N, C-alpha and C positions, 0 to 999 in steps of 0.2 A: 103720421107717426106720433102716437100719444106717448108722452113721457112725463115723469114727475121726479121731484127731488125727494129723497128719503135718506135720512141718516147720513147727510153730507156726501152722498154718492148718487150720481144720476142713474136712474133705472128706466128702461123702456118697457112698455107693456108686454113684450115678448120675453123679457128676462125672468118672469115669474113662472115657475112650474105649477100649473093649476091642478094637476092630478094628485100630487103628493099631499097637500093639506086636506083634501076632501076625505081621504081615508081616515086621517086622524080626527077630523071633525065629526065624522060619522060615529066613530067609537066614543068620542067625547060625549055626544048627545045620547048615546046608548047607556053611558055610565051615569051622567048627571042630567038633571032636569034643566030646562031652559031657565027657570027661575034661579037655580043654583049657579049656573054658568054666568048669568047676568050679575048675580050678587058677588061672585068671585072677581069678575071683571071690574066691578065698581071698587072693590077693596084694593085691587092692584093699581087701578088708576089713581086712587087716593093715597097710594104708597103705604099700604098697611102690610104687615107680615102675614104670609099665608104658608101654612105647613100642610102638605098633602100626605096622607097615610094610605098605604095599600098593602095587601098581602102578596101582590104580584108586581115585581119590578117593571115588567113590560107595560103594565097599565099606568104606572107612575110617569114614565117617560112620554108615552103617547098623550096622556091627558094633559100633562104640564106643557108640553110643546104646543099642543093645540090651544090651550088657554093663553100662552104667550103670543102665539100667532094672531089671536083675536084682538090683541092690543093695538095692532097696526092701525094707523100710521105712527102710533107712539111706540117707544122702546123701553123695556124694563131696564133701568139703570143701576139697580142694586144687586145684591147677591142672588144668584140664580143657580140652583143645584138640584136637578131633577132626582138624583139618587144620592142621598147623603149617607156615606158609610158610617157604620157604628163607631169607628175610631174617632170621628170628629163630630159626634153627636152634640157636643157642647156648643156648637155653632147655633143651635136653636135658641140659645139665650142671648143672642146678638141683639143689641139695642137698635141697630139700624134695620130698616125694612128688608125683608127677604122673601123669596119665593122658593121654597125647598120641599123636597119629598123624601120620605124614608119608609122603610118597611115597617108595617104596623107592629111587628113583634119587637122592634127596637125601642118602642115607647112604652113606659110603664105608666100607671095611673098617677104616680108621684111626679113623673116628668111632665105630664099634662097639667097637673095642678100648679106647677111652678111657672108655667107660661102665662105671661100677662100681655095683653094687647096683641095676641096672635090668634088668627082664625085657623082652626083645624078642619081640614076637609078629609073625611074618612069614607 
């Protein structure tokens, strides 16, 4: 019985649903190149802020969940919000690291220019 400790909780190899991440990973690599996925993973592991933009909310959730899943065995400890509502758009100016996504129509060129130290994935 293979087991490992992860995030202060004991997990057995049978606890992981292997079919669910595959679909998300498949769509992730259809959307982003391997080079871009590795670059984003590097940024997240180095605790940089990453803002994902898309014209489709469903792509944001799938892509960001897959990217977060690829961090394993590490866990993203900072702000994570795959779909940031327009009402709280001010959070993109947060000085702490974050991994957030929002609809591309919510961001103006002026918003993008004000961001410092944030990587934008579009």
